[in-house]
C-alpha positions as CSV (number, residue, x, y, z in Angstrom):
1,M,-10.6,-10.6,8.7
2,R,-11.0,-11.9,5.2
3,T,-13.9,-14.2,4.3
4,G,-11.9,-16.8,2.5
5,R,-13.2,-15.8,-0.9
6,H,-10.9,-14.4,-3.5
7,G,-9.4,-11.2,-2.1
8,V,-8.4,-8.2,-4.3
9,F,-8.0,-4.5,-4.3
10,L,-9.6,-2.6,-7.2
11,H,-6.9,-0.2,-8.2
12,G,-7.2,3.0,-10.3
13,R,-4.5,5.3,-11.6
14,V,-3.7,7.7,-14.4
15,N,-0.8,6.4,-16.6
16,Q,1.9,8.5,-18.2
17,K,-0.3,9.1,-21.3
18,G,-3.1,10.5,-19.2
19,N,-5.3,7.5,-19.6
20,A,-7.1,6.0,-16.5
21,E,-6.4,2.3,-15.8
22,I,-8.7,0.3,-13.5
23,N,-7.4,-3.1,-12.6
24,W,-7.4,-5.8,-10.0
25,A,-4.2,-7.9,-10.6
26,R,-1.6,-5.3,-10.0
27,G,-1.2,-1.7,-8.9
28,D,0.8,0.5,-6.6
29,H,-0.6,-1.3,-3.6
30,D,0.0,-4.9,-4.9
31,I,-2.9,-6.3,-3.0
32,L,-4.0,-9.6,-4.6
33,Y,-4.4,-12.7,-2.5
34,D,-3.3,-14.9,-5.4
35,E,-3.2,-18.0,-3.2
36,D,-7.0,-17.7,-3.1
37,F,-7.2,-17.8,-6.9
38,L,-6.5,-20.7,-9.2
39,A,-2.8,-20.0,-9.7
40,R,-3.0,-20.3,-13.5
41,Y,-5.8,-17.8,-13.6
42,A,-4.0,-15.1,-11.6
43,T,-0.8,-15.7,-13.6
44,A,-2.7,-15.5,-16.9
45,A,-4.4,-12.3,-15.9
46,R,-1.1,-10.7,-15.0
47,S,0.8,-11.9,-18.1
48,A,1.4,-9.6,-21.1
49,D,0.0,-12.4,-23.3
50,S,-3.4,-12.2,-21.7
51,V,-4.3,-8.8,-23.2
52,P,-1.2,-7.4,-25.0
53,W,-2.9,-4.1,-25.9
54,R,-3.9,-3.4,-22.3
55,G,-2.4,-3.3,-18.9
56,L,-2.2,-6.4,-16.8
57,G,-5.4,-7.4,-15.0
58,E,-7.2,-4.4,-16.5
59,L,-10.9,-4.2,-16.2
60,M,-11.5,-0.7,-17.5
61,W,-9.6,1.9,-19.4
62,W,-10.5,5.5,-20.1
63,R,-8.6,7.2,-22.9
64,G,-7.8,10.8,-22.4
65,Y,-8.8,10.9,-18.8
66,G,-6.3,13.7,-18.0
67,L,-7.7,15.9,-20.8
68,L,-11.2,15.2,-19.6
69,V,-10.4,16.4,-16.1
70,S,-8.8,19.5,-17.6
71,D,-11.9,20.2,-19.6
72,V,-13.9,20.0,-16.4
73,T,-11.6,21.9,-14.1
74,I,-10.2,24.5,-16.4
75,H,-12.7,24.9,-19.2
76,K,-15.8,24.2,-17.0
77,S,-17.3,22.1,-19.8
78,P,-20.8,20.8,-18.8
79,A,-20.5,17.8,-21.3
80,A,-17.1,16.9,-19.9
81,T,-18.4,17.2,-16.3
82,A,-21.3,14.8,-17.2
83,L,-18.8,12.3,-18.7
84,L,-16.5,12.5,-15.7
85,Y,-19.5,11.8,-13.3
86,A,-20.5,8.9,-15.6
87,H,-17.0,7.5,-15.3
88,A,-17.2,7.8,-11.5
89,A,-20.6,6.0,-11.4
90,R,-19.2,3.2,-13.7
91,L,-16.2,2.7,-11.4
92,N,-18.6,2.4,-8.4
93,D,-20.7,-0.1,-10.4
94,L,-17.6,-2.1,-11.2
95,G,-16.7,-2.3,-7.6
96,S,-20.2,-3.5,-6.7
97,V,-20.1,-6.2,-9.3
98,L,-16.6,-7.3,-8.3
99,A,-17.6,-7.4,-4.6
100,R,-20.3,-9.9,-5.5
101,H,-17.7,-12.4,-6.7
102,V,-14.6,-11.8,-4.7
103,D,-13.6,-10.4,-1.3
104,L,-13.1,-6.8,-2.3
105,V,-10.7,-5.6,0.4
106,G,-10.7,-2.1,-0.9
107,A,-10.9,0.0,-4.0
108,M,-10.0,3.3,-5.6
109,A,-12.9,5.8,-6.2
110,L,-13.0,9.1,-7.9
111,N,-13.0,11.9,-5.3
112,F,-14.1,15.3,-6.5
113,T,-13.0,18.6,-4.9
114,Y,-15.2,21.6,-5.4
115,Q,-14.8,25.3,-5.1
116,D,-17.8,27.7,-5.5
117,G,-19.8,24.8,-7.0
118,D,-17.2,23.9,-9.7
119,V,-15.1,20.8,-9.8
120,T,-11.5,21.7,-9.1
121,S,-10.0,18.2,-9.1
122,A,-10.9,14.5,-9.6
123,D,-8.5,12.2,-8.0
124,F,-8.3,8.4,-7.4
125,V,-8.4,7.8,-3.7
126,P,-8.7,4.6,-1.7
127,T,-12.2,3.8,-0.3
128,I,-10.6,2.6,3.0
129,L,-8.6,4.5,5.6
130,S,-4.9,4.9,5.0
131,D,-4.1,3.0,8.2
132,R,-6.3,0.0,7.1
133,L,-4.7,0.1,3.6
134,Q,-1.2,-0.1,5.2
135,E,-2.4,-3.0,7.4
136,I,-3.7,-4.9,4.3
137,I,-0.4,-4.3,2.5
138,Q,1.6,-5.5,5.5
139,E,-0.6,-8.6,5.9
140,R,-0.2,-9.3,2.2
141,G,3.6,-9.1,2.6
142,Q,3.6,-11.4,5.6
143,R,1.4,-13.9,3.9
144,T,3.7,-13.9,0.8
145,S,6.8,-14.3,3.1
146,A,5.2,-17.2,4.9
147,R,4.3,-18.9,1.7
148,L,7.8,-18.5,0.4
149,R,9.3,-19.8,3.7
150,E,7.0,-22.9,3.5
151,A,8.1,-23.5,-0.1
152,V,11.8,-23.3,0.9
153,E,11.3,-25.6,3.8
154,R,9.5,-28.2,1.6
155,M,12.4,-28.0,-0.9
156,V,15.0,-28.4,1.9
157,S,13.2,-31.4,3.4
158,K,12.9,-33.0,0.0
159,F,16.6,-32.7,-0.8
160,D,17.9,-33.3,2.8
161,P,19.8,-36.6,2.7
162,E,18.7,-37.4,6.3
């Protein structure tokens, strides 16, 4: 199903400090077809040395995201609402840019819930169906297992005296 280009999932989450992290090289779903990337590039992007002050593989970071959402949902701040919508638009733009360069197998988007015209929540949700997301995660696991099996078989054949 993949096109053979570099496959990633654009992940978004809110960290313990209430900041939003948007990244491609890691995440709760662990969808990165690293065999499609130059190994050293994927490894460098995931290493703590690549950007020590940011999360691994991070593309965007929004400080105070949790407070921003509170200002929108609790305090009904028009300025905060505009900023939150701008963050959502920027996240969509990032997905579009990324999709031009890699096989973007899915992404997280900001999903707004409304009541009486007011935003009541803004949550990161996958842009693909849950069943498809699980298929991708399972496929990724199978591909990783197959690669590891092949590596072990190569090692065994190399050291086999016969």
